[in-house]
TIZA-535361 format. One record per residue (C-alpha): residue in one letter; x, y, z. Coordinates in steps of 0.5 Angstrom, whole numbers, padded with zeros to 4 digits, always signed. Example, Ala and Ser with C-alpha at 12.3 -4.5 7.8 and 13.67 -1.06 7.14 Angstrom:
<rs>
a+0025-0009+0016s+0027-0002+0014
</rs>
This chain:
<rs>
x-0028+0085-0071x-0029+0081-0065x-0034+0083-0060x-0031+0087-0054x-0030+0084-0047x-0035+0089-0044x-0040+0087-0049x-0040+0080-0048x-0040+0081-0040x-0046+0086-0041x-0050+0081-0046x-0049+0075-0041x-0052+0079-0035x-0058+0081-0040x-0060+0074-0040x-0062+0074-0033x-0066+0081-0033x-0073+0082-0032x-0077+0085-0037x-0083+0090-0034x-0086+0094-0040x-0091+0097-0035x-0090+0104-0031x-0093+0102-0025x-0090+0098-0020x-0094+0096-0013x-0091+0093-0007x-0084+0093-0004x-0077+0092-0007x-0075+0088-0001x-0075+0092+0005x-0075+0098+0001x-0081+0102-0001x-0083+0104-0008x-0082+0111-0005x-0075+0110-0002x-0073+0106-0009x-0075+0113-0013x-0071+0117-0008x-0065+0113-0008x-0065+0113-0015x-0066+0120-0016x-0061+0122-0010x-0055+0118-0015x-0058+0122-0021x-0058+0129-0018x-0051+0128-0014x-0048+0126-0021x-0051+0131-0025x-0048+0136-0020x-0041+0133-0021x-0041+0132-0028x-0045+0138-0031x-0040+0142-0026x-0034+0139-0029x-0037+0141-0036x-0039+0148-0034x-0032+0149-0032x-0028+0147-0038x-0033+0150-0042x-0032+0157-0038x-0024+0156-0039x-0025+0156-0046x-0030+0162-0046x-0025+0166-0043x-0020+0164-0048x-0024+0166-0054x-0031+0169-0054x-0032+0168-0061x-0036+0163-0064x-0041+0159-0060x-0038+0159-0053x-0045+0157-0050x-0044+0150-0054x-0047+0144-0052x-0049+0147-0045x-0056+0149-0049x-0057+0142-0049x-0058+0142-0042x-0063+0148-0042x-0058+0154-0041x-0061+0158-0046x-0060+0165-0043x-0059+0171-0048x-0054+0174-0045x-0047+0175-0049x-0043+0176-0042x-0040+0169-0041x-0039+0171-0033x-0046+0172-0033x-0048+0166-0037x-0044+0161-0033x-0046+0164-0026x-0053+0163-0028x-0051+0156-0030x-0048+0155-0023x-0052+0159-0018x-0059+0160-0020x-0063+0156-0017x-0069+0158-0021x-0066+0155-0027x-0068+0147-0026x-0061+0146-0030x-0057+0149-0025x-0052+0146-0021x-0055+0149-0014x-0062+0147-0016x-0059+0140-0017x-0055+0139-0011x-0061+0142-0007x-0065+0136-0010x-0060+0131-0008x-0060+0134-0001x-0068+0134-0001x-0068+0126-0003x-0062+0125+0002x-0066+0128+0008x-0072+0123+0006x-0067+0117+0006x-0064+0119+0013x-0066+0112+0016x-0063+0108+0010x-0057+0112+0008x-0055+0115+0015x-0053+0122+0018x-0046+0121+0015x-0048+0120+0008x-0053+0126+0009x-0047+0131+0012x-0043+0130+0006x-0049+0132+0001x-0050+0138+0006x-0043+0140+0006x-0043+0140-0002x-0049+0145-0002x-0046+0149+0003x-0040+0149-0001x-0044+0152-0007x-0047+0157-0003x-0040+0159-0001x-0037+0159-0008x-0043+0164-0010x-0041+0169-0005x-0034+0168-0006x-0029+0173-0010x-0025+0166-0012x-0031+0161-0013x-0027+0156-0017x-0023+0154-0010x-0030+0153-0007x-0033+0149-0013x-0027+0144-0012x-0029+0143-0005x-0036+0141-0008x-0032+0136-0012x-0029+0133-0006x-0035+0133-0002x-0039+0129-0007x-0033+0124-0008x-0033+0123+0000x-0041+0122-0001x-0040+0116-0006x-0034+0113-0001x-0039+0114+0005x-0045+0110+0001x-0040+0105+0000x-0038+0105+0008x-0044+0106+0011x-0050+0104+0007x-0051+0097+0010x-0057+0095+0005x-0054+0092-0001x-0060+0094-0005x-0060+0101-0003x-0053+0102-0004x-0053+0099-0011x-0060+0103-0013x-0056+0110-0012x-0050+0107-0016x-0055+0105-0022x-0058+0112-0021x-0050+0115-0022x-0049+0111-0028x-0056+0113-0031x-0054+0120-0030x-0047+0119-0033x-0050+0115-0039x-0055+0121-0040x-0050+0127-0039x-0045+0124-0043x-0049+0122-0049x-0053+0129-0049x-0047+0133-0049x-0043+0128-0053x-0038+0128-0047x-0033+0122-0046x-0037+0118-0051x-0031+0113-0050x-0033+0112-0043x-0040+0109-0045x-0039+0102-0045x-0035+0102-0039x-0041+0105-0035x-0046+0101-0039x-0042+0095-0036x-0043+0098-0029x-0050+0099-0030x-0051+0091-0032x-0047+0089-0026x-0052+0092-0021x-0059+0093-0025x-0061+0085-0023x-0059+0086-0016x-0063+0091-0014x-0070+0088-0015x-0073+0094-0018x-0077+0093-0025x-0074+0096-0031x-0075+0096-0039x-0070+0090-0042x-0072+0092-0049x-0069+0099-0048x-0063+0097-0044x-0061+0092-0049x-0062+0098-0054x-0057+0102-0050x-0052+0096-0050x-0053+0095-0057x-0051+0102-0059x-0045+0103-0054x-0042+0096-0056x-0043+0097-0064x-0036+0097-0067x-0037+0104-0070x-0038+0107-0063x-0036+0112-0061x-0033+0114-0068x-0039+0113-0072x-0044+0117-0067x-0048+0122-0070x-0053+0127-0067x-0059+0123-0070x-0056+0116-0066x-0054+0120-0060x-0062+0122-0060x-0064+0115-0061x-0059+0113-0055x-0062+0118-0050x-0069+0116-0051x-0067+0109-0049x-0063+0111-0043x-0069+0115-0041x-0073+0109-0042x-0069+0104-0037x-0073+0106-0031x-0079+0109-0033
</rs>
C-alpha cells in the first residue's frame, strides 16, 4: 500500500528535527523566555482542552438523555470524570462547571486565562479579551436555565481567540507555540477518547509543519513514534486499546 502524502511530508520534516533527550533546558528561545514558552504551550493546550472536551461532553449528554441504560458515562471516565452519581444531569454539570474537578471545562478555561494574563505582552489584550469572554460565558451557562445557548458562545469565543492569535500575535514563534499546544492537546484527547481518530494524521502533519520552526527542544524519538503510529496502513481501523495507550505515552513525551 502506498504511503499517504501526509506521512511523506511529515517524515521529511522529521529529518530536520532536533533530538533533545534531556528534560531541562537553559536560556531563551529567541526573544521568549523558557517560562513564557511553557505558558504559550499550555495556553494552547487548555483552550483546546476546553473546546474539544466540551464538544465531546455535549454529544455524550445528548446520547445519555436518549437512554440512560448502559455505560452512558463512557469514555469521559478516561478524563477523570468518575463521579458515582447515576443522575446524568448532575454528572454532566460536574463535568462542565465544577472548578474543583481539574478535568472540568470551567477549570480548563480558568487555567487558559491564567496563562493568557501572564502572556499579556506577547499575545496582546485583544487575544486575552476572548479568553476572558469564554470564562464569562461558562459562568453564565452555569447560572442559566438554558446553558447550551451560553456554551455555544464559549465555542464562538474560542474560535475568535484562535483567529485573534493569527491576526494580532506578531511573534511568529509565539504564534506557532500556541498552535503546537493546540495540536498536542487534540492528539491527546482524540486518542484518549478514541474520538475522531481519522483526524490524527492531519493533526500530526500540522504539528510537524510547525515544531521545527518554534525553537523549542522536543523529543524526536517520541514524535517519530507518533508519526509511525498514525500513518500506519491499518490506522485507525486496527487501533486497539493497547495501541492507543502506547500512542498516548509517545504524545506526552514530545514536549517533556
